[in-house]
DSSP file (Angstrom, degrees, kcal/mol; ACC not computed):
  #  RESIDUE AA STRUCTURE BP1 BP2  ACC     N-H-->O    O-->H-N    N-H-->O    O-->H-N    TCO  KAPPA ALPHA  PHI   PSI    X-CA   Y-CA   Z-CA
    1    1 A M              0   0    0      0, 0.0     2,-0.3     0, 0.0     0, 0.0   0.000 360.0 360.0 360.0 144.6   51.5   17.9   14.9
    2    2 A T        -     0   0    0      1,-0.1     0, 0.0     2,-0.0     0, 0.0  -0.567 360.0-124.9 -81.8 135.3   48.3   17.2   12.9
    3    3 A S     >  -     0   0    0     -2,-0.3     4,-2.3     1,-0.1     5,-0.1  -0.496  20.3-114.4 -78.7 156.0   45.5   15.6   14.9
    4    4 A P  H  > S+     0   0    0      0, 0.0     4,-2.1     0, 0.0     5,-0.1   0.817 117.5  53.6 -63.1 -30.1   44.0   12.3   13.6
    5    5 A S  H  > S+     0   0    0      2,-0.2     4,-1.7     1,-0.2     5,-0.1   0.913 110.5  48.5 -79.0 -39.4   40.5   14.0   13.0
    6    6 A A  H  > S+     0   0    0      1,-0.2     4,-1.4     2,-0.2    -1,-0.2   0.939 109.7  51.2 -64.5 -39.1   42.4   16.7   10.9
    7    7 A L  H >X S+     0   0    0     -4,-2.3     4,-1.2     1,-0.2     3,-0.7   0.935 107.9  51.9 -57.9 -46.3   44.2   14.1    8.9
    8    8 A S  H 3< S+     0   0    0     -4,-2.1    -1,-0.2     1,-0.3    -2,-0.2   0.815 106.3  55.9 -60.2 -34.1   41.0   12.2    8.2
    9    9 A E  H 3< S+     0   0    0     -4,-1.7    -1,-0.3     1,-0.2    -2,-0.2   0.802 113.6  39.4 -69.8 -28.9   39.5   15.4    6.9
   10   10 A L  H << S+     0   0    0     -4,-1.4    -2,-0.2    -3,-0.7    -1,-0.2   0.545  95.0  97.5 -94.7 -10.4   42.4   15.8    4.4
   11   11 A S  S  < S-     0   0    0     -4,-1.2     2,-0.1    -5,-0.2    -3,-0.0  -0.588  85.4-107.0 -80.3 136.7   42.6   12.2    3.5
   12   12 A P        -     0   0    0      0, 0.0     2,-0.4     0, 0.0    -1,-0.1  -0.363  33.9-140.4 -62.9 139.4   40.8   11.2    0.2
   13   13 A Q        +     0   0    0     -4,-0.1    -4,-0.0    -2,-0.1     2,-0.0  -0.840  59.0   8.0-102.0 143.5   37.7    9.3    0.9
   14   14 A G  S    S-     0   0    0     -2,-0.4     2,-0.5     4,-0.0     3,-0.1  -0.137 107.4 -36.7  78.7-177.1   36.6    6.3   -1.3
   15   15 A C     >  -     0   0    0      1,-0.2     4,-1.9     2,-0.0     5,-0.2  -0.704  41.4-157.6 -85.1 121.1   38.5    4.5   -4.0
   16   16 A T  H  > S+     0   0    0     -2,-0.5     4,-3.2     2,-0.2     5,-0.2   0.901  96.1  54.6 -66.8 -40.0   40.6    6.9   -6.2
   17   17 A H  H  > S+     0   0    0      1,-0.2     4,-2.6     2,-0.2     5,-0.2   0.955 109.0  45.7 -58.5 -53.3   40.5    4.2   -9.0
   18   18 A A  H  > S+     0   0    0      2,-0.2     4,-2.2     1,-0.2    -1,-0.2   0.889 114.0  48.5 -63.2 -36.4   36.7    4.0   -9.0
   19   19 A K  H  X S+     0   0    0     -4,-1.9     4,-2.1     2,-0.2    -2,-0.2   0.931 112.0  49.2 -69.5 -41.6   36.3    7.8   -8.9
   20   20 A L  H  X S+     0   0    0     -4,-3.2     4,-2.9     1,-0.2    -2,-0.2   0.930 111.3  49.8 -61.2 -38.2   38.7    8.2  -11.8
   21   21 A R  H  X S+     0   0    0     -4,-2.6     4,-2.8     2,-0.2     5,-0.2   0.898 108.1  52.9 -66.7 -39.2   36.9    5.6  -13.8
   22   22 A Q  H  X S+     0   0    0     -4,-2.2     4,-2.2    -5,-0.2    -1,-0.2   0.922 113.5  45.1 -62.4 -40.6   33.5    7.3  -13.2
   23   23 A L  H  X S+     0   0    0     -4,-2.1     4,-2.9     2,-0.2     5,-0.3   0.955 112.4  47.3 -70.0 -50.7   34.9   10.4  -14.4
   24   24 A T  H  X S+     0   0    0     -4,-2.9     4,-3.1     2,-0.2     5,-0.2   0.923 112.7  53.4 -51.3 -46.5   36.7    9.0  -17.5
   25   25 A R  H  X S+     0   0    0     -4,-2.8     4,-2.7     1,-0.2     5,-0.2   0.952 112.5  42.7 -64.9 -46.2   33.5    7.1  -18.3
   26   26 A R  H  X S+     0   0    0     -4,-2.2     4,-2.1    -5,-0.2    -1,-0.2   0.941 117.3  45.5 -64.6 -43.9   31.3   10.2  -18.2
   27   27 A V  H  X S+     0   0    0     -4,-2.9     4,-2.0     1,-0.2    -1,-0.2   0.892 113.2  51.1 -69.4 -36.6   33.8   12.3  -20.1
   28   28 A G  H  X S+     0   0    0     -4,-3.1     4,-2.8    -5,-0.3    -2,-0.2   0.879 109.9  49.9 -68.2 -40.5   34.3    9.5  -22.7
   29   29 A Q  H  X S+     0   0    0     -4,-2.7     4,-2.2    -5,-0.2    -2,-0.2   0.873 108.7  53.7 -60.1 -39.2   30.5    9.2  -23.2
   30   30 A H  H  X S+     0   0    0     -4,-2.1     4,-1.2    -5,-0.2    -2,-0.2   0.937 115.8  37.4 -54.9 -53.1   30.4   13.0  -23.6
   31   31 A F  H  X S+     0   0    0     -4,-2.0     4,-3.0     1,-0.2     5,-0.4   0.902 114.2  56.5 -70.3 -49.2   33.0   12.9  -26.3
   32   32 A D  H  X S+     0   0    0     -4,-2.8     4,-2.6     1,-0.2    -2,-0.2   0.910 104.7  51.8 -46.1 -51.5   31.7    9.6  -27.9
   33   33 A A  H  X S+     0   0    0     -4,-2.2     4,-0.5     2,-0.2    -1,-0.2   0.883 116.8  38.3 -63.6 -37.0   28.2   10.9  -28.4
   34   34 A E  H >< S+     0   0    0     -4,-1.2     3,-1.1    -5,-0.2     4,-0.2   0.964 117.9  48.4 -76.1 -48.1   29.4   14.1  -30.3
   35   35 A V  H ><>S+     0   0    0     -4,-3.0     3,-2.3     1,-0.3     5,-0.9   0.844 100.8  68.4 -55.8 -41.3   32.3   12.4  -32.2
   36   36 A A  H ><5S+     0   0    0     -4,-2.6     3,-2.1    -5,-0.4    -1,-0.3   0.821  83.6  70.8 -46.6 -36.7   30.0    9.5  -33.3
   37   37 A Q  T <<5S+     0   0    0     -3,-1.1    -1,-0.3    -4,-0.5    -2,-0.2   0.723  93.6  56.1 -60.6 -19.4   28.1   11.9  -35.4
   38   38 A S  T < 5S-     0   0    0     -3,-2.3    -1,-0.3     2,-0.3    -2,-0.2   0.548 120.5-107.4 -87.3 -11.6   31.1   12.0  -37.8
   39   39 A G  T < 5S+     0   0    0     -3,-2.1     2,-0.3     1,-0.4    -3,-0.2   0.444  87.8 103.3  94.3   5.4   31.1    8.2  -38.2
   40   40 A L      < -     0   0    0     -5,-0.9    -1,-0.4    68,-0.1    -2,-0.3  -0.849  67.3-129.9-119.2 152.6   34.2    7.7  -36.1
   41   41 A K     >  -     0   0    0     -2,-0.3     4,-2.2    -3,-0.1     3,-0.4  -0.606  35.8-110.2 -88.8 160.3   34.7    6.5  -32.5
   42   42 A T  H  > S+     0   0    0      1,-0.2     4,-2.3    -2,-0.2     5,-0.1   0.844 117.7  56.5 -67.8 -28.6   36.9    8.8  -30.4
   43   43 A T  H  > S+     0   0    0      2,-0.2     4,-1.3     1,-0.2    -1,-0.2   0.808 107.8  48.0 -66.7 -25.0   39.7    6.2  -30.4
   44   44 A Q  H  > S+     0   0    0     -3,-0.4     4,-2.4     2,-0.2     5,-0.2   0.841 110.5  50.3 -79.9 -34.6   39.7    6.1  -34.1
   45   45 A Y  H  X S+     0   0    0     -4,-2.2     4,-1.9     1,-0.2    -2,-0.2   0.877 109.9  51.5 -61.0 -39.8   39.8    9.9  -34.2
   46   46 A S  H  X S+     0   0    0     -4,-2.3     4,-2.6     2,-0.2     5,-0.2   0.892 110.1  49.1 -63.9 -39.9   42.7    9.9  -31.8
   47   47 A L  H  X S+     0   0    0     -4,-1.3     4,-2.9     2,-0.2     5,-0.2   0.940 112.7  46.3 -69.3 -46.2   44.6    7.3  -34.0
   48   48 A L  H  X S+     0   0    0     -4,-2.4     4,-2.0     2,-0.2    -1,-0.2   0.889 113.5  51.5 -68.3 -33.4   44.0    9.3  -37.3
   49   49 A T  H  X S+     0   0    0     -4,-1.9     4,-1.9    -5,-0.2    -2,-0.2   0.958 111.8  44.2 -65.2 -51.1   45.0   12.4  -35.5
   50   50 A T  H  X S+     0   0    0     -4,-2.6     4,-1.9     1,-0.2     5,-0.2   0.912 114.6  49.4 -54.7 -48.3   48.2   11.0  -34.2
   51   51 A I  H  X S+     0   0    0     -4,-2.9     4,-2.1     1,-0.2    50,-0.2   0.876 109.8  49.7 -67.6 -37.1   49.2    9.4  -37.3
   52   52 A E  H  < S+     0   0    0     -4,-2.0    -1,-0.2    -5,-0.2    -2,-0.2   0.840 111.8  48.0 -73.9 -27.8   48.6   12.4  -39.4
   53   53 A A  H  < S+     0   0    0     -4,-1.9    -2,-0.2     1,-0.2    -1,-0.2   0.803 117.9  40.7 -79.3 -26.0   50.6   14.6  -37.1
   54   54 A R  H  < S-     0   0    0     -4,-1.9    -2,-0.2     1,-0.2    -1,-0.2   0.717  99.8-144.2 -93.0 -17.7   53.6   12.1  -36.9
   55   55 A G     <  +     0   0    0     -4,-2.1    -1,-0.2    -5,-0.2    44,-0.1  -0.461  64.9   0.7  86.4-170.3   53.5   11.2  -40.6
   56   56 A P  S    S-     0   0    0      0, 0.0     2,-0.3     0, 0.0    44,-0.2  -0.358  80.8-178.6 -55.5 131.8   54.4    7.5  -41.5
   57   57 A V  B     -A   99   0A   0     42,-2.0    42,-2.5    34,-0.0    -2,-0.1  -0.996  32.1-115.3-141.8 135.0   55.1    5.7  -38.2
   58   58 A R     >  -     0   0    0     -2,-0.3     4,-2.7    40,-0.2     3,-0.4  -0.504  32.2-123.7 -66.6 138.4   56.2    2.1  -37.4
   59   59 A P  H  > S+     0   0    0      0, 0.0     4,-2.4     0, 0.0     5,-0.3   0.819 109.1  60.5 -60.0 -31.6   53.3    0.5  -35.5
   60   60 A V  H  > S+     0   0    0      2,-0.2     4,-2.6     1,-0.2     5,-0.1   0.917 108.0  44.3 -54.2 -49.1   55.7   -0.4  -32.6
   61   61 A D  H  > S+     0   0    0     -3,-0.4     4,-2.9     2,-0.2    -1,-0.2   0.881 111.0  53.3 -69.2 -37.3   56.5    3.3  -32.1
   62   62 A L  H  X S+     0   0    0     -4,-2.7     4,-1.2     2,-0.2    -2,-0.2   0.936 109.1  50.2 -65.1 -38.5   52.8    4.3  -32.4
   63   63 A A  H >X>S+     0   0    0     -4,-2.4     5,-1.9     2,-0.2     4,-1.0   0.964 111.3  49.5 -52.5 -55.1   51.9    1.7  -29.6
   64   64 A A  H ><5S+     0   0    0     -4,-2.6     3,-1.4    -5,-0.3    -2,-0.2   0.952 110.7  47.3 -56.0 -46.8   54.5    3.1  -27.4
   65   65 A S  H 3<5S+     0   0    0     -4,-2.9    -1,-0.3     1,-0.3    -2,-0.2   0.754 116.2  44.2 -68.1 -19.1   53.6    6.6  -27.8
   66   66 A L  H <<5S-     0   0    0     -4,-1.2    -1,-0.3    -3,-0.8    -2,-0.2   0.376 107.5-124.0 -96.6   3.2   49.9    5.8  -27.2
   67   67 A H  T <<5 +     0   0    0     -3,-1.4     2,-0.3    -4,-1.0    -3,-0.2   0.946  68.1 135.1  52.2  47.5   50.7    3.4  -24.2
   68   68 A M      < -     0   0    0     -5,-1.9    -1,-0.2    -6,-0.1    -2,-0.1  -0.938  58.8-110.0-126.5 150.7   48.8    0.7  -26.0
   69   69 A T     >  -     0   0    0     -2,-0.3     4,-2.8     1,-0.1     5,-0.2  -0.377  29.0-114.7 -74.0 157.7   49.7   -2.9  -26.6
   70   70 A A  H  > S+     0   0    0      1,-0.2     4,-2.9     2,-0.2     5,-0.2   0.923 115.2  50.8 -53.1 -48.8   50.7   -4.1  -30.0
   71   71 A S  H  > S+     0   0    0      2,-0.2     4,-2.4     1,-0.2    -1,-0.2   0.903 109.4  49.5 -57.7 -47.2   47.6   -6.3  -30.3
   72   72 A T  H  > S+     0   0    0      1,-0.2     4,-2.5     2,-0.2     5,-0.2   0.983 112.7  50.2 -60.7 -56.0   45.2   -3.6  -29.3
   73   73 A L  H  X S+     0   0    0     -4,-2.8     4,-3.6     1,-0.2     5,-0.2   0.924 108.8  50.9 -41.8 -51.4   46.8   -1.3  -31.9
   74   74 A S  H  X S+     0   0    0     -4,-2.9     4,-2.6     1,-0.2    -1,-0.2   0.930 107.5  50.8 -62.3 -45.6   46.6   -3.8  -34.6
   75   75 A R  H  X S+     0   0    0     -4,-2.4     4,-1.0     1,-0.2    -1,-0.2   0.930 115.4  43.8 -59.4 -40.3   43.0   -4.5  -34.1
   76   76 A N  H  X S+     0   0    0     -4,-2.5     4,-1.3     1,-0.2     3,-0.3   0.904 112.2  53.4 -68.6 -37.5   42.2   -0.7  -34.2
   77   77 A L  H  X S+     0   0    0     -4,-3.6     4,-2.2    -5,-0.2     3,-0.3   0.903 104.4  55.1 -60.9 -40.1   44.5   -0.1  -37.2
   78   78 A H  H  X S+     0   0    0     -4,-2.6     4,-2.2     1,-0.3    -1,-0.2   0.767 102.0  55.7 -74.9 -17.8   42.9   -2.8  -39.3
   79   79 A V  H  X S+     0   0    0     -4,-1.0     4,-1.4    -3,-0.3    -1,-0.3   0.875 111.8  44.7 -70.9 -38.0   39.5   -1.3  -38.9
   80   80 A L  H  <>S+     0   0    0     -4,-1.3     5,-2.2    -3,-0.3     6,-1.6   0.775 112.5  51.2 -80.0 -23.2   40.8    2.0  -40.3
   81   81 A V  H ><5S+     0   0    0     -4,-2.2     3,-1.4     4,-0.2    -2,-0.2   0.935 108.6  50.7 -65.8 -51.0   42.7    0.2  -43.0
   82   82 A D  H 3<5S+     0   0    0     -4,-2.2    -2,-0.2     1,-0.3    -1,-0.1   0.885 108.8  53.7 -49.5 -43.2   39.6   -1.7  -44.0
   83   83 A A  T 3<5S-     0   0    0     -4,-1.4    -1,-0.3    -5,-0.1    -2,-0.2   0.652 117.6-113.6 -74.0 -17.9   37.7    1.7  -44.1
   84   84 A G  T < 5S+     0   0    0     -3,-1.4    21,-0.4    -4,-0.4    20,-0.3   0.613  87.9 111.7  93.5   8.4   40.3    3.2  -46.5
   85   85 A W  S   <S+     0   0    0     -5,-2.2    17,-2.3    19,-0.2     2,-0.3   0.740  76.6  28.1 -92.6 -31.0   41.6    5.7  -43.9
   86   86 A L  E     -B  101   0A   0     -6,-1.6     2,-0.4    15,-0.3    -2,-0.2  -0.920  63.8-154.6-130.3 159.5   45.0    4.3  -43.3
   87   87 A R  E     -B  100   0A   0     13,-2.6    13,-2.4    -2,-0.3     2,-0.6  -0.988   6.8-151.7-134.1 141.8   47.5    2.3  -45.2
   88   88 A I  E     +B   99   0A   0     -2,-0.4    11,-0.2    11,-0.2     2,-0.1  -0.974  32.1 166.1-120.0 116.6   50.2    0.1  -43.9
   89   89 A G  E     -B   98   0A   0      9,-2.6     9,-1.6    -2,-0.6     2,-0.1  -0.433  40.5 -61.4-118.2-171.2   53.1   -0.1  -46.3
   90   90 A D  E     -B   97   0A   0      7,-0.2     7,-0.2    -2,-0.1    -1,-0.2  -0.417  48.7-145.0 -69.0 147.8   56.7   -1.2  -46.5
   91   91 A G        -     0   0    0      5,-2.2     7,-0.1     2,-0.6    -1,-0.1  -0.260  42.1 -74.1-100.2-164.2   59.2    0.4  -44.2
   92   92 A P  S    S+     0   0    0      0, 0.0     2,-0.3     0, 0.0     5,-0.1   0.572 116.1  33.5 -80.0  -0.4   62.7    1.3  -44.7
   93   93 A D  S >  S-     0   0    0      3,-0.1     3,-1.2     1,-0.0    -2,-0.6  -0.880  94.6 -97.9-137.0 172.3   63.8   -2.4  -44.5
   94   94 A A  T 3  S+     0   0    0     -2,-0.3    -3,-0.0     1,-0.3    -1,-0.0   0.666 118.9  47.6 -65.4 -25.4   62.3   -5.7  -45.4
   95   95 A R  T 3  S+     0   0    0     -5,-0.0     2,-0.3     2,-0.0    -1,-0.3   0.478  97.7  78.5-103.1   3.2   61.1   -6.3  -41.9
   96   96 A S    <   -     0   0    0     -3,-1.2    -5,-2.2   -38,-0.0     2,-0.3  -0.771  56.3-157.0-112.4 158.8   59.5   -3.1  -40.9
   97   97 A R  E     - B   0  90A   0     -2,-0.3     2,-0.4    -7,-0.2    -7,-0.2  -0.903   5.3-145.8-124.3 155.5   56.2   -1.5  -41.7
   98   98 A L  E     - B   0  89A   0     -9,-1.6    -9,-2.6    -2,-0.3     2,-0.4  -0.972   3.9-149.6-123.7 141.7   54.9    2.0  -41.8
   99   99 A V  E     +AB  57  88A   0    -42,-2.5   -42,-2.0    -2,-0.4     2,-0.3  -0.874  25.6 167.2-100.4 134.2   51.4    3.3  -41.0
  100  100 A S  E     - B   0  87A   0    -13,-2.4   -13,-2.6    -2,-0.4     2,-0.3  -0.994  33.0-111.9-148.4 158.3   50.3    6.4  -42.8
  101  101 A I  E     - B   0  86A   0     -2,-0.3   -15,-0.3   -50,-0.2     2,-0.1  -0.652  27.3-135.3 -95.0 142.0   47.0    8.2  -43.3
  102  102 A T     >  -     0   0    0    -17,-2.3     4,-2.4    -2,-0.3     5,-0.2  -0.268  26.6-108.4 -81.5 166.9   45.2    8.4  -46.6
  103  103 A E  H  > S+     0   0    0      2,-0.2     4,-2.3     1,-0.2     5,-0.2   0.944 125.2  51.0 -67.5 -39.2   43.6   11.5  -48.2
  104  104 A A  H  > S+     0   0    0    -20,-0.3     4,-2.0     1,-0.2    -1,-0.2   0.884 110.3  49.5 -70.5 -28.3   40.2    9.9  -47.3
  105  105 A G  H  > S+     0   0    0    -21,-0.4     4,-2.2   -20,-0.3    -1,-0.2   0.821 108.3  52.8 -60.6 -38.6   41.4    9.4  -43.8
  106  106 A S  H  X S+     0   0    0     -4,-2.4     4,-2.4     2,-0.2    -2,-0.2   0.910 110.3  48.0 -65.4 -44.7   42.6   13.0  -43.6
  107  107 A A  H  X S+     0   0    0     -4,-2.3     4,-2.1     1,-0.2    -2,-0.2   0.900 109.9  51.6 -69.2 -37.2   39.1   14.1  -44.8
  108  108 A Q  H  X S+     0   0    0     -4,-2.0     4,-2.4    -5,-0.2    -1,-0.2   0.924 111.8  48.6 -62.1 -45.3   37.3   11.9  -42.2
  109  109 A R  H  X S+     0   0    0     -4,-2.2     4,-1.7     1,-0.2    -2,-0.2   0.891 108.3  51.4 -66.6 -37.6   39.5   13.4  -39.5
  110  110 A R  H  X S+     0   0    0     -4,-2.4     4,-1.1     2,-0.2    -1,-0.2   0.905 113.1  46.8 -65.7 -41.7   38.9   16.9  -40.5
  111  111 A A  H >X S+     0   0    0     -4,-2.1     4,-0.9     1,-0.2     3,-0.5   0.947 114.8  46.6 -63.8 -45.2   35.0   16.1  -40.4
  112  112 A A  H 3X S+     0   0    0     -4,-2.4     4,-2.5     1,-0.2    -1,-0.2   0.770  99.5  68.3 -68.0 -28.0   35.3   14.5  -37.0
  113  113 A R  H 3X S+     0   0    0     -4,-1.7     4,-2.9     1,-0.2    -1,-0.2   0.877  94.8  57.8 -64.9 -36.9   37.5   17.4  -35.6
  114  114 A V  H <X S+     0   0    0     -4,-1.1     4,-2.5    -3,-0.5    -1,-0.2   0.931 111.1  43.0 -60.3 -40.1   34.3   19.7  -35.8
  115  115 A H  H  X S+     0   0    0     -4,-0.9     4,-2.6     2,-0.2    -2,-0.2   0.909 112.0  50.6 -72.4 -33.9   32.6   17.3  -33.5
  116  116 A W  H  X S+     0   0    0     -4,-2.5     4,-2.6     2,-0.2     5,-0.2   0.954 111.0  51.6 -69.7 -42.9   35.5   16.8  -31.2
  117  117 A R  H  X S+     0   0    0     -4,-2.9     4,-3.4     1,-0.2     5,-0.3   0.949 110.2  49.3 -53.3 -51.2   35.8   20.7  -31.0
  118  118 A R  H  X S+     0   0    0     -4,-2.5     4,-2.1     1,-0.2    -1,-0.2   0.895 110.6  50.2 -59.8 -36.9   32.0   20.8  -30.1
  119  119 A A  H  X S+     0   0    0     -4,-2.6     4,-1.5     2,-0.2    -1,-0.2   0.874 112.4  46.5 -70.6 -30.9   32.4   18.2  -27.4
  120  120 A Q  H  X S+     0   0    0     -4,-2.6     4,-2.2     2,-0.2    -2,-0.2   0.907 113.7  47.5 -76.4 -37.9   35.4   20.0  -25.8
  121  121 A Q  H  X S+     0   0    0     -4,-3.4     4,-2.3    -5,-0.2    -2,-0.2   0.897 113.3  48.6 -67.8 -34.5   33.6   23.4  -25.9
  122  122 A S  H  X S+     0   0    0     -4,-2.1     4,-2.3    -5,-0.3    -1,-0.2   0.835 111.5  49.9 -79.7 -28.0   30.4   21.9  -24.4
  123  123 A L  H  X S+     0   0    0     -4,-1.5     4,-2.4     2,-0.2     5,-0.3   0.901 110.8  49.0 -71.5 -39.1   32.5   20.1  -21.6
  124  124 A V  H  X S+     0   0    0     -4,-2.2     4,-3.2     1,-0.2    -2,-0.2   0.956 112.2  49.1 -68.0 -45.1   34.3   23.4  -20.8
  125  125 A A  H  < S+     0   0    0     -4,-2.3    -2,-0.2     1,-0.2    -1,-0.2   0.914 115.7  45.4 -58.5 -41.5   30.8   25.1  -20.6
  126  126 A L  H  < S+     0   0    0     -4,-2.3    -2,-0.2     1,-0.2    -1,-0.2   0.923 127.5  25.1 -63.2 -47.9   29.5   22.2  -18.3
  127  127 A L  H  < S-     0   0    0     -4,-2.4     4,-0.3    -5,-0.1    -2,-0.2   0.672 111.9-113.3 -95.8 -29.1   32.4   22.1  -16.0
  128  128 A G     X  -     0   0    0     -4,-3.2     4,-2.1    -5,-0.3     3,-0.4   0.292  22.5 -98.0  94.9 135.2   33.8   25.6  -16.3
  129  129 A A  H  > S+     0   0    0      1,-0.3     4,-2.6     2,-0.2     5,-0.3   0.862 121.3  54.8 -56.0 -44.5   37.3   26.7  -17.9
  130  130 A D  H  > S+     0   0    0      1,-0.2     4,-2.3     2,-0.2    -1,-0.3   0.910 108.2  46.2 -60.3 -45.3   38.8   26.9  -14.4
  131  131 A R  H  > S+     0   0    0     -3,-0.4     4,-2.5    -4,-0.3    -1,-0.2   0.882 113.5  48.5 -62.0 -46.3   38.0   23.5  -13.5
  132  132 A V  H  X S+     0   0    0     -4,-2.1     4,-2.1     2,-0.2    -1,-0.2   0.837 111.0  50.3 -68.7 -32.0   39.1   22.0  -16.8
  133  133 A A  H  X S+     0   0    0     -4,-2.6     4,-2.8     2,-0.2    -2,-0.2   0.909 112.2  47.0 -63.5 -45.9   42.3   23.8  -16.6
  134  134 A A  H  X S+     0   0    0     -4,-2.3     4,-2.6    -5,-0.3    -2,-0.2   0.907 111.2  52.4 -61.3 -43.7   42.9   22.6  -13.1
  135  135 A L  H  X S+     0   0    0     -4,-2.5     4,-2.4     2,-0.2    -2,-0.2   0.945 111.4  47.3 -58.7 -53.5   41.9   18.9  -14.2
  136  136 A H  H  X S+     0   0    0     -4,-2.1     4,-2.6     1,-0.2    -2,-0.2   0.930 111.9  48.8 -60.4 -49.6   44.5   19.2  -17.1
  137  137 A A  H  X S+     0   0    0     -4,-2.8     4,-2.7     2,-0.2    -2,-0.2   0.920 111.8  51.0 -54.1 -50.7   47.3   20.6  -14.7
  138  138 A L  H  X S+     0   0    0     -4,-2.6     4,-1.8     1,-0.2    -1,-0.2   0.866 112.2  45.9 -54.9 -43.1   46.5   17.7  -12.2
  139  139 A V  H  X S+     0   0    0     -4,-2.4     4,-2.7     2,-0.2    -1,-0.2   0.921 114.5  46.8 -69.5 -43.2   46.7   15.0  -14.9
  140  140 A E  H  < S+     0   0    0     -4,-2.6    -2,-0.2     1,-0.2    -1,-0.2   0.876 114.9  47.1 -67.5 -35.7   50.0   16.5  -16.3
  141  141 A E  H  X S+     0   0    0     -4,-2.7     4,-0.5    -5,-0.2    -1,-0.2   0.848 117.3  44.7 -73.0 -30.9   51.5   16.8  -12.9
  142  142 A S  H  X S+     0   0    0     -4,-1.8     4,-1.4    -5,-0.2     3,-0.2   0.829  97.5  68.0 -83.9 -32.1   50.4   13.2  -12.0
  143  143 A L  H >X S+     0   0    0     -4,-2.7     4,-1.1     1,-0.2     3,-0.7   0.910  97.4  50.5 -53.2 -48.8   51.3   11.2  -15.0
  144  144 A P  H >4 S+     0   0    0      0, 0.0     3,-0.5     0, 0.0    -1,-0.2   0.886 108.9  56.2 -57.3 -35.7   55.1   11.5  -14.6
  145  145 A L  H 3< S+     0   0    0     -4,-0.5    -2,-0.2     1,-0.2    -3,-0.1   0.834 112.3  41.4 -60.1 -32.3   54.7   10.3  -10.9
  146  146 A L  H << S+     0   0    0     -4,-1.4    -1,-0.2    -3,-0.7    -3,-0.1   0.487  88.2 114.8 -96.7  -9.7   53.0    7.3  -12.0
  147  147 A A  S << S-     0   0    0     -4,-1.1     2,-0.2    -3,-0.5    -4,-0.0  -0.264  72.5-109.3 -56.9 139.4   55.1    6.4  -15.0
  148  148 A P        -     0   0    0      0, 0.0    -1,-0.1     0, 0.0    -2,-0.1  -0.473  39.8 -92.7 -77.4 151.4   57.0    3.3  -14.6
  149  149 A A    >   -     0   0    0     -2,-0.2     3,-1.8     1,-0.1     0, 0.0  -0.247  37.3-111.5 -57.0 148.3   60.8    3.4  -14.2
  150  150 A P  T 3  S+     0   0    0      0, 0.0    -1,-0.1     0, 0.0     4,-0.0   0.835 118.1  45.9 -58.3 -30.5   62.9    3.2  -17.4
  151  151 A D  T >  S+     0   0    0      2,-0.1     3,-1.5     3,-0.0     2,-0.2   0.538  86.7 110.7 -89.6  -2.5   64.2   -0.1  -16.5
  152  152 A E  T <  S+     0   0    0     -3,-1.8     3,-0.1     1,-0.2     0, 0.0  -0.463  77.7  26.7 -73.1 142.2   60.8   -1.6  -15.5
  153  153 A G  T 3  S+     0   0    0      1,-0.4    -1,-0.2    -2,-0.2     2,-0.2   0.275  91.0 122.1  84.3  -8.7   59.5   -4.3  -17.8
  154  154 A L  S <  S-     0   0    0     -3,-1.5    -1,-0.4     1,-0.1     2,-0.2  -0.557  73.5-101.9 -78.7 147.5   62.9   -5.2  -19.0
  155  155 A D        -     0   0    0     -2,-0.2    -1,-0.1     1,-0.1    -3,-0.0  -0.492  19.5-152.4 -67.9 137.6   63.8   -8.8  -18.5
  156  156 A A              0   0    0     -2,-0.2    -1,-0.1     1,-0.2    -2,-0.0   0.370 360.0 360.0 -80.6  -1.0   66.1   -9.5  -15.6
  157  157 A H              0   0    0      0, 0.0    -1,-0.2     0, 0.0    -2,-0.1   0.496 360.0 360.0 -78.8 360.0   67.5  -12.5  -17.3
């Protein structure tokens, strides 16, 4: 049987949420500073990259894949549409729309990718490749454990 003092040594100390937010803020600031040199925010770079990889995509599918609310996605998309980097066009039926990247958006994404790579390389240099790989593995292992059950969020009516 494990003693109470041994358990307290193994137990996490402090608020996990606060610690994760500190880490994500610092990592976010690191990437934001580098990617901003391309004229994009990291969130914009991520959207352009996702849309370019997926091809024309319905906003509802894009929001689901990014775990984003429709209203948050809509606000972010409109900035990129206004800049000429995305277009929202007709979908396969009269009620649906498709988001696609423009040639200017692809060029902007390629320019930003240089900065994203620099941010990634410098983060690995700061933290060490082993620590970054362990962090990635921990995140990948943890996300499915925290995912909502398939029927969560469905109306019980």
